[in-house]
C-alpha positions in Angstrom: 20.7 57.3 -66.1 18.7 59.2 -63.5 20.6 60.3 -60.4 19.5 57.9 -57.8 18.2 59.2 -54.5 19.4 57.0 -51.8 18.1 56.4 -48.4 20.2 54.4 -45.9 18.7 52.9 -42.8 21.4 51.2 -40.7 20.9 49.4 -37.5 24.0 48.1 -35.8 22.2 46.4 -33.0 19.2 44.5 -34.4 18.3 43.1 -31.0 17.7 46.6 -29.6 14.2 48.0 -29.7 13.8 50.6 -32.5 12.6 53.2 -30.0 15.7 52.8 -27.9 18.2 53.3 -30.7 19.3 56.8 -31.7 18.6 57.8 -35.2 20.8 60.4 -37.0 19.2 62.0 -40.0 21.6 63.5 -42.7 20.5 65.4 -45.8 22.3 66.9 -48.8 22.8 66.8 -52.6 23.7 63.8 -54.7 27.4 64.6 -55.3 28.9 63.5 -51.9 26.1 60.9 -51.3 28.2 57.8 -52.0 30.9 58.4 -49.5 28.7 59.8 -46.9 26.4 56.7 -47.2 29.4 54.4 -46.7 30.7 56.4 -43.8 27.2 56.4 -42.3 27.2 52.6 -42.4 30.5 52.3 -40.7 29.6 54.9 -38.0 26.3 53.0 -37.3 28.1 49.7 -36.9 30.7 51.3 -34.5 28.2 53.2 -32.4 25.1 51.0 -32.4 22.9 53.7 -33.9 20.9 54.3 -37.0 22.2 56.7 -39.7 19.7 57.7 -42.4 21.2 59.6 -45.3 19.0 61.0 -47.9 20.4 62.9 -50.9 19.5 64.4 -54.3 18.1 67.7 -55.6 17.3 70.0 -52.6 13.6 70.2 -53.5 13.1 66.5 -52.6 14.8 66.6 -49.1 14.4 70.1 -47.9 11.1 69.7 -46.1 12.4 66.5 -44.4 15.5 68.3 -43.2 13.4 71.1 -41.8 11.2 68.5 -40.0 13.7 66.1 -38.6 17.3 66.8 -39.9 20.3 66.6 -37.7 22.9 67.4 -40.3 23.0 69.0 -43.8 25.9 68.7 -46.1 26.6 70.4 -49.5 28.7 69.8 -52.6 30.8 73.0 -52.3 31.4 75.7 -49.8 29.5 78.3 -51.7 26.5 76.1 -51.8 26.3 75.8 -48.0 26.8 79.5 -47.7 24.0 80.1 -50.1 21.8 77.5 -48.4 22.2 79.2 -45.1 21.4 82.6 -46.7 18.2 81.2 -48.2 17.2 79.2 -45.2 18.1 81.5 -42.2 18.0 79.8 -38.9 17.8 76.2 -40.2 21.5 75.5 -39.6 23.8 76.2 -36.7 26.6 78.3 -38.3 29.0 77.7 -35.4 29.1 74.0 -36.2 30.0 74.4 -39.9 33.0 72.3 -40.9 34.8 71.3 -44.1 35.3 67.6 -44.9 37.3 66.7 -48.0 38.1 68.4 -51.3 37.3 67.0 -54.8 39.0 67.9 -58.0 37.6 69.2 -61.3 38.1 67.0 -64.4 36.8 66.5 -67.9 34.5 63.6 -68.7 34.4 62.4 -72.2 32.8 59.5 -74.1 34.2 56.0 -73.6 37.2 55.6 -76.0 37.5 59.5 -76.1 36.6 59.7 -79.8 37.3 63.4 -79.9 40.9 62.8 -78.5 40.3 65.5 -75.8 43.4 65.9 -73.6 42.8 69.2 -72.0 41.0 72.5 -72.0 42.5 73.7 -75.2 40.8 70.7 -77.0 37.5 71.8 -75.6 37.9 75.1 -77.3 38.1 73.6 -80.8 35.3 74.3 -83.2 32.5 71.8 -83.2 33.1 70.4 -79.7 29.8 70.2 -77.9 30.0 70.8 -74.1 27.6 69.8 -71.4 27.4 72.4 -68.5 25.9 72.3 -65.0 25.3 75.8 -63.7 24.7 74.8 -60.2 25.1 71.8 -57.9 28.6 72.7 -56.9 29.7 73.3 -60.5 28.5 76.9 -60.9 31.3 78.9 -62.6 33.6 75.8 -62.7 34.3 75.8 -66.4 34.8 79.6 -66.4 37.3 79.6 -63.6 39.3 76.9 -65.4 39.0 78.5 -68.9 39.9 82.0 -67.6 43.4 80.8 -66.7 44.0 79.9 -70.3 42.2 82.8 -72.0 39.6 80.3 -73.3 36.4 81.8 -71.9 34.9 83.0 -75.2 35.8 79.8 -77.0 34.4 77.4 -74.3 31.3 79.6 -74.0 30.6 79.2 -77.7 30.9 75.4 -77.4 28.4 74.9 -74.6 25.5 73.1 -76.2 23.4 72.4 -73.1 23.3 73.8 -69.6 21.4 72.4 -66.6 20.7 73.4 -63.0 21.7 70.1 -61.4 23.7 66.9 -62.1 20.6 64.7 -62.3 19.4 66.5 -65.4 22.9 66.6 -66.8 23.3 62.8 -66.4 20.0 62.2 -68.2 21.2 64.5 -71.1 24.6 62.7 -71.3 22.7 59.4 -71.6 20.2 60.6 -74.2 22.3 63.0 -76.2 25.3 61.2 -77.6 26.3 64.2 -79.6 27.5 65.8 -76.4 31.3 65.4 -76.4 32.6 66.5 -73.0 31.6 67.8 -69.5 33.7 69.8 -67.1 32.7 68.6 -63.8 34.2 66.7 -60.7 36.2 63.6 -61.0 33.8 62.0 -58.6 31.1 61.8 -61.2 33.3 59.5 -63.3 33.2 57.0 -60.5 29.4 57.2 -60.6 29.2 56.9 -64.4 32.2 54.7 -65.1 30.5 52.8 -67.9 29.4 56.0 -69.6 32.4 58.2 -69.2 36.1 58.3 -69.6 38.2 60.5 -67.3 40.5 63.2 -68.5 42.4 64.6 -65.5 43.6 68.1 -65.5 47.3 69.0 -65.0 48.3 70.4 -61.6 48.7 73.9 -63.1 45.1 73.9 -64.2 43.4 72.1 -61.3 40.7 73.5 -59.2 39.2 71.9 -56.0 36.0 72.5 -54.2 35.1 71.5 -50.6 32.4 69.4 -49.0 31.0 71.3 -46.0 28.6 70.1 -43.4 26.8 71.7 -40.5 24.3 70.7 -37.7 20.8 71.9 -37.9 19.6 74.2 -35.2 16.8 71.9 -34.3 18.8 68.8 -33.6 18.4 67.1 -30.2 21.4 64.9 -30.9 24.2 67.4 -30.9 26.9 65.2 -29.5 26.1 62.3 -31.7 26.0 64.6 -34.8 29.3 66.1 -33.9 30.8 62.7 -33.4 29.6 61.7 -36.9 31.2 64.9 -38.3 34.5 63.9 -36.6 34.2 60.4 -38.0 33.6 61.8 -41.5 36.9 63.8 -41.2 38.9 60.9 -39.8 41.3 58.7 -41.8 38.9 55.8 -42.6 36.3 58.1 -44.1 39.0 60.1 -45.9 40.0 56.9 -47.6 36.4 56.3 -48.5 36.1 59.7 -50.0 39.3 59.2 -51.9 38.0 56.0 -53.5 35.0 58.0 -54.7 37.1 60.7 -56.4 38.0 63.2 -53.6 41.5 64.3 -52.7 
């Protein structure tokens, strides 16, 4: 299935004139999109504002973020650092904050026909792995395999590699010969009918963050900071946890 690009327009006070209601515009990749959308809806209802969240591959939202963005989130800390390096001046580095962490996991076919239980099983001859070399997952399989001395074996078993999760999801749908995918547990929640989740033991686990920062152009600094605080609060933490975060 194609990674859906979502746009949420939330108006908590329908009676208010549109030009009198603050509109907060938030952009970022598809990974954290589901919980941020849900939290945007709750924040809008609480504050009587609009929250518009647009997510997916960077190429589709970058120009919008440059034109009217108030906040940008990313799917890992290294991604936001890289984004700021590539787009100097777009974000206010002093406002950068970390939201919630999400764990790595192994996704397999429903029923787990290969009986994959851990990293060692991914190293067996004939296992075909899907890889995303980007989108927060860059180097994820290598970091996990290195702890077990399995880097050469897993590298040999990588059948296809993609730059983003949208492409990988399409391949997972169209290429049934692919057996497993080292990614984030959160993607199982988005692909529940197409995947089975194999959690990693605590000794093998890796976590990556979900950072967010205000844009330098925002004229709604206080509202944007309030939304970040809301995202970090207990209600939104629970929303992230339901979507596969810690």
